[in-house]
N, C-alpha and C positions, 0 to 999 in steps of 0.2 A: 410107440402107440402108445395110445392115452389109456387114462386106469379111469375108465367111467363106472358110474355110480349112477341110481335110478331114482326118483321121489313119482309116486302113485298115489297121486290124493283122491278122492272123491272122482275117481273112475267107476262107471257105472256098470256096465260090462264083463262079466266073467270073460268072457270069448276074448275080448279087445286085451283083458289081462294076461291069458295064459297066451295070447298072440305077440303081446311085451315080454313076456317071458321066454317065449322062442328066439323072436331076434335077440334077448339079453345074452342066452346063450351062445347064439352063431358068432356075437363081436365080444366074448368072454366078457360082458358085464360084472365089477367085481361083487357089487350086491344091491337088492331091489329093497327100499322100504317104500310101504304100504301104508296107508294112513287112512281115515276117515272111511266110507262104507266102500271103500275099494275091497273086492272080493279074494282072499287069502286061502292060502291049501289048510286043508284039504277042502275040495271043489272039483263034481264031477265037470261041471263047462269048464272049469277053469284048466283041468288036467284034460280035455278035450284036444282043444287047441294050441294048448304047450309041447303034446308029443315029447312028452318024457324030461322037457329044460327044467321040469318043476325038482329033477333030483340031480342037478349041476348047478344051478343059479342061488347063492347065497340070497335068503330074503328074512325079512321082519316087517311085522306086524303091530303097530297101536294107535288106536283110535286117533289118539291125541296128536295133534297134526305139531303143537308145541314140543312135544316130547320126541317127536323124530327131527324136526328143525334143531332144536340144540344135540341133541347128539349128533347130526350133521355138522354143527359150527364145532361142535368139542375136536372131531375126526379134522377138522381146516379144509373140509372139503367146499369148495365153493359152488353156488347153486345158480345152474343157468336154465332159466324156467322158458319154456316154450309156449308164448301167447302172444297173442296182435294187440300193442297197444299202444297209444301215439312215443312212447317213449324206446319202443324194439326196435334192434337191428335185425335187417335182413341174416337169417344163419349163416352165409356162405361170405358176409364180409368180417365176418367176426374170429378173432384169433381166442384159441380156447387153451387153456393150462391143461396142464399134462395130469391132473387130475379133476374133475369136476364131478357132478350130480346135476343130470338131465331132471327135469321137476315137468310134469306132465298132469292136467289136471282135466276135472269135469267139462264131458263131450259137447255137454249143453252152455254152461254159465262159466266154464275156463278155469284157471288158476285164483284160489284165494288169496286176496289180498296180503295175509299172511306170509304167506310166500314168496310173493311178488318183492314186498319187504324187502325181504331175507335175501333175494338173488344179488347176484354180483351184476347181472346181466340179464336181460330178458329178449328172446330174438322169436321171431316168425319165419316162416316159411311164405314166402308171397301168394298172393291167390290172386287167379286173372278169370273165374268163372264169376258167375250168381249167386251161388252159394257160401263161398266168404270161410270153407270151412276142410280140413279134411279128416277121417278118421280117426282116434287116435293112436292105434297102432301102427298105421300108413305113418302119419306126421312125425312118431317115432323114430321108425326104421329110416327114414330120410336123414333126420338130424344124426342119428345115433352113426349112422354110417358114414355121413361125413365129418362126423367130428373125428371118427376112430381111423379113419385114411386119409383124411386131407391137410387137417390145420392142426 
């Protein structure tokens, strides 16, 4: 089983962050790094969707993304960003290391360039409809379970 860390940067919705905490508990994520304007505990909306997972998943908040990126680098954790770019690979076609950090970004503007540049790889979930995107917590669940169980 993989050791998974999570980086959430500028994720707007506390409900989505709470849902990601809940999924993170379900797959035994090692730590969630929260940055930018991402909501963090204590937060009633976050707690509502996390359903107690805040008590079981280690987390750390720092508004400065460079501080968080440097911390992740110092711990030798490769970052795999989930984003649609011209350089992204389909998530099912990637080999993942035994220890990695899944980076998720803003639901509208995506992941900041600073994170993409720091990423070992950029992966995407193929889209077949007109909207061309998924809710961030849904996308996280798809990617996280795939990494934890299959590659």
